[in-house]
C-alpha positions in Angstrom: 0.0 0.0 0.0 2.9 2.3 0.9 4.5 1.7 -2.5 1.3 2.5 -4.3 0.8 5.7 -2.3 4.5 6.8 -3.1 4.0 6.1 -6.8 0.8 8.1 -6.9 2.5 10.9 -5.0 5.4 10.9 -7.4 3.1 11.1 -10.4 1.2 13.9 -8.8 4.3 16.0 -8.2 5.5 15.2 -11.7 2.3 16.6 -13.2 2.5 19.7 -10.9 6.2 20.3 -12.0 5.2 20.0 -15.7 2.2 22.4 -15.1 4.5 24.9 -13.2 7.0 24.8 -16.0 4.3 25.4 -18.7 2.9 28.4 -16.8 6.4 29.8 -16.3 7.0 29.4 -20.0 3.9 31.4 -20.9 4.6 33.9 -18.2 7.9 34.7 -20.0 6.2 34.8 -23.5 3.6 37.3 -22.0 6.4 39.5 -20.7 8.1 39.5 -24.1 4.9 40.2 -25.9 4.0 43.1 -23.5 7.5 44.6 -23.8 7.3 44.6 -27.6 3.6 45.6 -28.1 2.1 46.8 -24.9 -0.3 45.2 -22.3 -3.6 45.5 -24.3 -4.4 42.3 -26.2 -6.9 44.3 -28.3 -4.0 46.2 -29.9 -1.2 43.6 -29.4 -1.7 40.7 -31.8 1.2 38.7 -30.4 -0.2 39.0 -26.9 -3.6 37.7 -28.1 -1.9 34.6 -29.4 0.1 34.0 -26.3 -3.0 34.3 -24.1 -4.9 31.9 -26.4 -2.0 29.4 -26.1 -1.8 29.8 -22.4 -5.5 29.2 -22.0 -5.3 26.1 -24.2 -2.8 24.7 -21.5 -5.3 25.6 -18.7 -3.3 28.5 -17.4 -5.8 30.2 -15.0 -7.2 33.6 -16.0 -5.9 35.3 -12.8 -2.3 34.1 -13.5 -2.5 35.4 -17.1 -3.8 38.8 -15.9 -1.1 38.9 -13.2 1.6 38.1 -15.7 0.5 41.0 -17.9 0.4 43.4 -15.0 3.9 42.3 -13.9 5.2 42.7 -17.4 3.7 46.2 -17.7 5.3 47.3 -14.5 8.7 48.9 -14.2 10.2 46.2 -12.1 9.6 43.3 -14.5 12.4 41.1 -15.7 13.8 42.1 -19.1 13.7 38.7 -20.9 15.8 38.1 -24.0 15.0 35.4 -26.5 18.2 33.4 -27.5 18.4 30.4 -29.7 21.1 27.8 -29.4 22.0 25.0 -31.9 23.6 21.7 -30.9 24.7 18.4 -32.4 24.2 14.9 -30.9 25.1 11.4 -32.1 24.9 10.5 -35.8 24.1 14.0 -36.9 21.0 14.6 -34.8 20.5 18.3 -34.5 18.9 20.2 -31.6 17.5 23.7 -31.8 17.1 25.1 -28.2 14.9 28.2 -27.8 15.3 30.1 -24.5 14.0 33.2 -22.8 16.3 34.5 -20.1 17.2 37.5 -18.0 20.7 36.1 -17.5 22.3 34.9 -20.8 25.5 33.9 -19.0 23.6 31.6 -16.7 21.6 30.2 -19.6 24.4 29.3 -21.9 26.4 27.7 -19.1 23.4 25.5 -18.2 22.7 24.6 -21.8 26.3 23.6 -22.3 26.3 21.6 -19.0 23.1 19.7 -20.1 24.7 19.0 -23.5 28.0 17.8 -22.1 26.3 15.4 -19.7 24.0 14.1 -22.5 26.6 13.6 -25.2 26.0 16.8 -27.2 27.8 19.9 -27.9 27.0 23.5 -29.0 27.3 24.4 -32.7 27.7 27.7 -34.5 24.6 29.8 -35.0 23.1 29.0 -38.4 24.7 25.6 -38.7 21.3 23.9 -38.6 19.5 26.2 -41.0 19.4 23.4 -43.6 18.0 20.9 -41.2 14.8 22.8 -40.1 12.1 24.9 -41.8 10.3 27.5 -39.7 6.5 27.3 -40.1 3.5 29.0 -38.7 1.1 26.5 -37.2 -2.4 27.4 -36.2 -5.0 25.2 -34.5 -8.7 26.1 -34.7 -12.0 24.4 -33.9 -13.8 22.8 -36.9 -17.4 23.3 -35.6 -19.4 25.2 -38.2 -16.5 25.6 -40.7 -16.5 24.4 -44.2 -12.9 23.1 -44.8 -12.9 23.5 -48.6 -14.3 27.0 -48.4 -11.8 28.1 -45.7 -8.9 26.6 -47.7 -9.7 28.8 -50.7 -10.2 31.9 -48.5 -6.8 31.4 -46.8 -4.7 31.1 -49.9 -4.0 34.8 -50.0 -2.9 34.7 -46.4 -0.1 32.2 -47.3 -1.8 28.9 -46.6 0.4 25.9 -47.3 -1.5 23.1 -45.7 -4.8 22.4 -43.8 -5.5 19.2 -42.0 -8.5 18.1 -40.0 -7.8 16.2 -36.7 -11.0 15.3 -34.9 -12.8 18.5 -33.9 -9.8 20.7 -34.8 -8.0 21.9 -37.8 -4.2 22.4 -38.2 -3.3 25.2 -40.5 0.3 25.6 -41.8 1.8 28.7 -43.4 5.3 29.9 -43.9 7.2 31.6 -41.1 6.9 35.0 -42.9 3.1 34.7 -43.1 2.4 34.2 -39.4 0.9 37.7 -39.0 -1.1 37.5 -42.3 -2.6 34.2 -41.3 -3.5 35.4 -37.8 -5.2 38.5 -39.2 -7.1 36.4 -41.8 -8.5 34.0 -39.2 -9.4 36.8 -36.8 -11.1 38.7 -39.6 -13.4 35.8 -40.2 -14.2 35.5 -36.5 -12.4 32.2 -36.1 -11.2 31.5 -32.6 -7.5 30.4 -32.6 -6.9 27.6 -30.1 -3.2 27.9 -30.4 -0.6 29.5 -32.7 3.1 28.7 -32.8 6.2 29.2 -34.8 7.5 25.7 -35.1 10.7 24.2 -36.5 9.9 21.3 -38.8 12.8 19.0 -39.7 13.6 18.6 -43.4 15.1 15.2 -43.0 14.9 12.7 -40.1 17.9 10.9 -38.6 17.3 7.2 -37.8 18.8 5.9 -34.5 18.8 2.6 -32.6 16.4 2.4 -29.7 19.2 2.8 -27.2 20.6 5.9 -29.1 17.0 7.3 -29.2 16.5 7.0 -25.5 19.8 8.8 -24.9 18.8 11.7 -27.1 15.3 11.8 -25.5 16.9 11.9 -22.0 19.0 14.9 -23.1 16.0 16.7 -24.6 14.0 16.1 -21.4 16.9 17.4 -19.3 17.0 20.6 -21.5 13.2 21.1 -21.3 13.3 20.9 -17.5 15.7 24.0 -17.4 13.8 27.0 -16.4 15.2 29.2 -19.2 14.4 26.8 -22.0 11.1 27.4 -23.9 11.3 24.8 -26.7 13.6 22.1 -28.0 13.3 20.8 -31.6 15.2 17.8 -33.0 15.4 16.0 -36.3 15.5 12.6 -34.7 13.1 10.1 -36.3 
């Protein structure tokens, strides 16, 4: 009975840690969005997107509002977005996106995680060939004609549209993020989430043991408080 209780308690704390990390991530994104475009989501398109993403991850409304108020205050941390590139075994590349108020601490931590996990930092731009940056929007499908919407979004830079259950995944180029957001909002379509993702151009095949090693490294990086996203081209 004791073992079962301990196992449940461990899972509970693991879920709490993951939720806390997610809320911290969106808190930083809110701070950056407010810094660049102001605290009013009506006039700050980027902030509207971040708020929608945060809500999709069940971030409470009061925490979102608190993050906006802190970001608009004079004492808020001045977060800087820095991207690092790294190489692992057999040519597996990692793109590590961070948001930090202390770049010296962040690069030291990233280098430490990589050294312990069998990776090493690369020069900026060395993985440009391995990933494509895409704008990825998720919307609800209820009451929407997919074929009609596809035609209407071509001018906004639509590249692909795919239905997954009660949701649609819309893909556009990196450059058309703002155009697609405006097009969807102008049609009164609620955006569930919107992200700039890095899609691998080719996937690297690994053995199960090698894959587990890389996954362990990625997990270690994602647990770092300064790391926002980690992308890999591992199959």
